[in-house]
N, C-alpha and C positions, 0 to 999 in steps of 0.2 A: 479776549477782545474785553474782559467786562470790568477788567483794571484800567485798558485803555481809555477808557468811558469815563470815567472815573475821574482818572485822574484826570479827562480836558475836563470836564465839567469845574472840577475845583484850582484846573489853572486859570477858566474863565472868571468862576467867580475872583479870586487871587486879582488879577487885571482890573477887576470892576472898584476898587477900594479908591479911594479918594478924600482927603480933609478937607474936610465944610460941610453944611447943613443941607438944608433941603433945596433953597434957593441953588447956590451954587452947585448943587450935583447937575439943578437942570443946567446950567451957564458950561460946563464943564462940558456935557453932553453932548450940548448941543457947538460947540467949539470943534470938539471932536470930528463930530460928526464934519464942519465946515471945511477939514483939516483933510486933501486929497493925497500928501504925502505923508510915504509911512514916516519917512527920517525926520516928518517936522511933526508926525502926530507925537511922535518919542518925543523930540525937546518939547515943545506944548507939557505934556505931561512933567519933563522933568522938571519945568521953570511952575506949575501948578502950587508942584512937592517940593521945592524949593523955597527953604526959610525956616525950616522945621531942622530940631537939634534930633539926632540921634534917636534920644529913648523919644520920642513921641511923632518921629516920620516911617510911619506901620504904611504906607502907601510905596511908596518906593522898598520894605523891605517885600512884601506883598506882591510888587511886579516880578522883582526880582526871582524871584519863589512859584511866581506864575511861570516867566519865562521858562525857570529853568522843565519843571512839568510837564510842561508844552514841547520839552526839546526832547525830552526826553524819549530813549527807542524804548515798544516793548519789549519787558525780558519776561520768557516760559518757567518755568520749569515742571518736569517733569513729576508726574505721580509716581509712587512707586509702590 
């Protein structure tokens, strides 16, 4: 269970990545809270990240990695 908890924490941290300064963060969070439809929220996030080259688009990469971690099932290994 410990690995699952850490994976969820890392996933949440990765989903918090966005490009911008302090004021941009405030506006970004306010806009995300105002969006009620999960598909529209994802569209908003993608639009926010749009326009950055693949070399500096850390937000899109972080969100994709966060999604993979969130969807990954817990694997167990037995100690011998």
